[in-house]
C-alpha positions as CSV (number, residue, x, y, z in Angstrom):
1,M,17.8,-15.9,-4.4
2,L,15.4,-14.4,-7.9
3,P,11.2,-14.6,-7.6
4,E,10.7,-17.6,-9.3
5,R,8.6,-15.3,-11.9
6,L,12.0,-14.1,-12.9
7,K,13.8,-17.3,-13.1
8,K,10.8,-18.0,-16.0
9,R,10.6,-14.5,-17.1
10,L,14.7,-14.8,-18.1
11,A,14.7,-19.1,-19.2
12,K,15.5,-18.9,-23.1
13,N,13.5,-21.6,-23.8
14,R,10.0,-20.1,-23.3
15,P,7.0,-21.2,-24.7
16,M,5.9,-18.6,-27.0
17,T,2.9,-17.1,-28.6
18,A,2.3,-15.6,-32.0
19,I,-1.2,-12.1,-31.4
20,T,-1.6,-9.3,-34.7
21,L,-1.5,-6.0,-33.3
22,R,-2.6,-3.3,-35.3
23,I,-0.1,-0.2,-35.4
24,P,-0.7,2.5,-37.2
25,I,2.2,3.1,-40.4
26,D,4.1,5.5,-39.0
27,V,4.3,4.3,-35.5
28,V,5.8,1.9,-37.2
29,E,8.2,3.8,-39.6
30,S,9.0,5.6,-36.2
31,L,10.3,1.9,-34.8
32,K,12.4,1.1,-38.0
33,E,14.1,4.4,-37.6
34,I,15.0,3.7,-34.1
35,A,16.2,0.1,-33.6
36,P,19.7,0.2,-35.5
37,K,19.9,3.3,-33.2
38,R,19.8,1.5,-30.2
39,G,21.2,-1.5,-31.5
40,F,18.7,-4.3,-32.0
41,S,18.2,-6.1,-35.1
42,G,14.1,-5.2,-36.0
43,Y,11.3,-2.9,-34.7
44,Q,9.5,-6.6,-34.0
45,V,12.5,-7.0,-31.2
46,L,12.7,-3.2,-30.1
47,L,9.1,-3.0,-29.9
48,K,8.8,-6.4,-27.1
49,S,11.8,-4.5,-25.5
50,Y,9.2,-1.3,-25.3
51,I,6.3,-3.8,-23.8
52,S,9.2,-6.2,-21.3
53,E,10.3,-2.0,-19.8
54,G,6.7,-1.1,-19.2
55,L,5.4,-4.6,-17.3
56,R,9.1,-4.3,-15.3
57,H,7.6,-0.8,-14.5
58,D,4.6,-1.5,-13.6
59,E,4.7,-5.0,-11.9
60,A,7.6,-3.0,-10.0
61,K,4.9,-0.6,-9.5
62,F,1.9,-2.8,-8.9
63,A,4.1,-4.8,-5.9
64,E,5.3,-1.5,-4.4
65,N,2.0,-0.7,-4.5
66,Q,1.4,-3.5,-2.1
67,T,3.4,-3.6,-0.1
68,S,2.0,0.2,1.1
69,Q,-0.9,-1.4,1.6
70,L,0.7,-3.8,4.0
71,I,2.8,-1.9,5.7
72,E,-0.3,0.3,5.8
73,A,-2.9,-3.0,7.3
74,L,0.4,-4.0,10.4
75,K,-0.3,0.3,11.4
76,R,-3.1,-1.1,11.8
77,H,-2.8,-3.6,14.4
78,G,0.3,-2.1,16.0
79,V,2.8,-2.6,14.4
80,S,5.9,0.5,15.8
81,E,6.6,2.3,12.6
82,A,10.1,1.7,14.5
83,V,9.7,-2.2,13.8
84,L,8.6,-1.3,10.2
85,N,10.8,1.1,8.8
86,E,13.7,-2.0,9.7
87,A,11.2,-4.5,7.7
88,Y,11.7,-1.8,4.3
89,Q,14.4,-1.4,4.3
90,E,15.5,-5.1,4.0
91,L,13.5,-5.7,1.6
92,E,14.9,-3.5,-0.3
93,A,17.9,-4.3,0.6
94,A,16.9,-7.5,-1.1
95,R,15.7,-6.4,-3.9
96,S,18.2,-4.5,-4.2
97,A,20.3,-8.0,-4.1
98,S,18.7,-10.0,-6.7
99,R,19.5,-7.1,-9.0
């Protein structure tokens, strides 16, 4: 089952907002060159893709950090390493199945 946050992110008709970014001209030119090579219709779509990739990476990183903190707290409360390892493997299996 997909988490609610991911379901919202996959919705086609999500609310959007316009923003303004100041980006160096040479970076925009590079984006324009790379976009068609990566199969994107334009540099703005490529830029959104880069933002999404970075965001997913950071969300996964911080979620992993929270999981590690929880494991450490459970250890301090006497939960055995074997039980923690089993629970962690179940969590990873569930994450893999939802991808």
